[in-house]
C-alpha positions, 0 to 999 in steps of 0.5 A: 499500499505504502509503495503505491500510495509512493509511486501515486504521488511522485506521478501527481508530482511530475504534473507540476515540474516544468516549467521551472518558474512558469507559474507558482506551485503550491503544496496543501494539506501538509504536516509541515515543518518550517526548519526553524525549531518549531514543530510540523504543523498540521494542514499546512501550506507552502507556496514557491513563486519564481524559485523561491518561498513566499509563504508557509504555515497553516491558512496560507492562500494559494495563489490564483492559478498556481499548480496545486498538490495536496499533499494528504497528510504527508510531511513536508520540510525543507530541504535538508542541508549536510552541514559537514561534507566533502560530496562532489570531491571524490566518486570512489574515495579509495581510487586516487584518481577519482578523489580531489578531497586532499593535495598531499604534494601541493605548493599551495594549502590555505589559497586552495579553492574546492568549488571548481573541483566539485562534479556536479554528476557525481553518483554521491550527489544524485543519491543524497538528493534521492534522500531529500538532501539539498545543500551541503557544505564541502570541506577540503582535507588537510593535507601538508599544512594545518590549513586546508583551503576554502571551502565551498556550499553547493546544491546537490540539483541535478545540472552543471551549477552546483556552487550556491557560494564559493570561498564560504569558508577557510578550513584548520586542523587543530587536533590530532592531525592538525598537531601531526600536522604541524610537526608532532604535537599541539604546542607546535600546532597552536603556536604554528596556527597563530603565526600564520595568522599574524604572516596573513596580517603582515600580508594585508597591512603590506603585500608587496613587502611580504616576502614569502620565500624567506626561511621565516616565512610559514606562508607563500604569497598566496596562500598569505593573500587567501588567509586575509579575509580571515584576519579580517572577519570576512571569511569564517574560519572552521576549526576541526577540534574535537575535545575539550582542551582543543576546543578552548585553545581554539577559543582563546586565539580569538583574544588575539585576533578579535576578527575571527569569525569562528564555526567549531567542526567536530566538537566531541567533547563539546558538551565539557565546555558547552558553556564557554562556546556559547558565551563565545556565540560561535556555532558548532558543526557535529557527527551527532549520535558519537558515543565511543572513545574512538581515539585520544581526542574523544575520551568524553565522547557521549551520545548527548553531547549535541543535546547538551549543547543546545541546552546551553545555548550553543547553535549546533548543527549536523554533519558527516565527520564521522568517515564517508563524508563524500558518500553518506549524506542520507544519513542526516535524517537517521542523525536528527532522528537518534537526537529524538530518541535520546529523549526517551532514554533514562539519562540521556539528552536529546532533541525535541523533533522541532529541534532535531531537525533544524540541526539538518535544516536551518542551522547549518545554513546560519552557521554559514551566514546563509540562513536568509537564503536557504534552509528553512520555509520562511518567506523569501528563502530558496524553493529547496522543498521535500516531499516526505511519504512519513516522518522524515525522522524515522528510517522507514520514511523516503522522499516522493518529491524534491525541490532546489530553487523551484525546481522539481528534482529527477529522483533516480540515480545509479542505485535505484537504476542498479535496483529495477535492473536486477530486481526481478531477473528473468531467464535469458541474458542478463539487462545492459549495464549502460544504455544511453 
């Protein structure tokens, strides 16, 4: 029955998919989640015009001439936003030729810009889109320096223009990996970090006088120039730090460089210093349910990390920070659903349904300074909308309609085509592997 209903809905959706901006689209009679932390609204309506949300909520009027889809009480949410990923940078991470996440032999670090390397035709993008992911934060991986380069924010639409914002942030390693890159100790890493920022300040004051080739230079001219927007506060600095002491060290750096606009990534032990993070007004992007001491910098891991940080007033997003960062963005709903489940576990701290959805919609958009552009169904935001066949934070639910910037997206991908090809094998020759 559920599969039949999904097929009926999918067929209905096809009728409102094109042309892209020909007329308004109204999805009515929905269990509507705005994505701002509020709880779902029964009998809600969302209206998309010219690729943007113009209204969402209960009692919203449907514009004359709008294409109307009756959701039949099913769930409608903003498109999901992966707060941390490397999607589009790797097709098969273990195959070097398809992996552009890090540049181990490059003379550059901070100046590296991932945006031109993102492949919109990568299979993980289509697979993630089928799971309701419409935007993603894409970070480079560090290689020969603690600075990895400039990350991007992308959309996962089925087109060749994926970049929502290039050079959206600078990424730096300040944990065990950063210590290894800086000479083998945290003391060396923190000193290296401070000296690199100071040299970027020197470049900003007198670019022509900066000598990036001297023995004392930790940054060549290109990398020093790339860090100028960071030290002036024009570009956010995403710091990967897991342990409580590394988090505090990262926050302390801003005392010396007050213009820094920080984002913390990882923060497995963030709950231990949540009050300090909240006081500093630094957003956190974390992995969600990580409750095992998988390394020395995660000895205080707890399943209640996210809930405790949110309770302390920290703005928390979730993303793929525990591996499979190029492939498994579809785990976002499981991450958020786990936070809801924790509210039923004695002694644990979880999130309400609305709070949990916010960690994978508006919170990551806000962390990137783009909360006014996407991440919720508030008026003026991008028309990134997902219609689900059930509660999106339940593992058995799936999207039956996805729009990005008001354009309906295909829900097939290589995995679904392989499934359909071999689901009912018959006697005789196997189906063609490729049929263009």
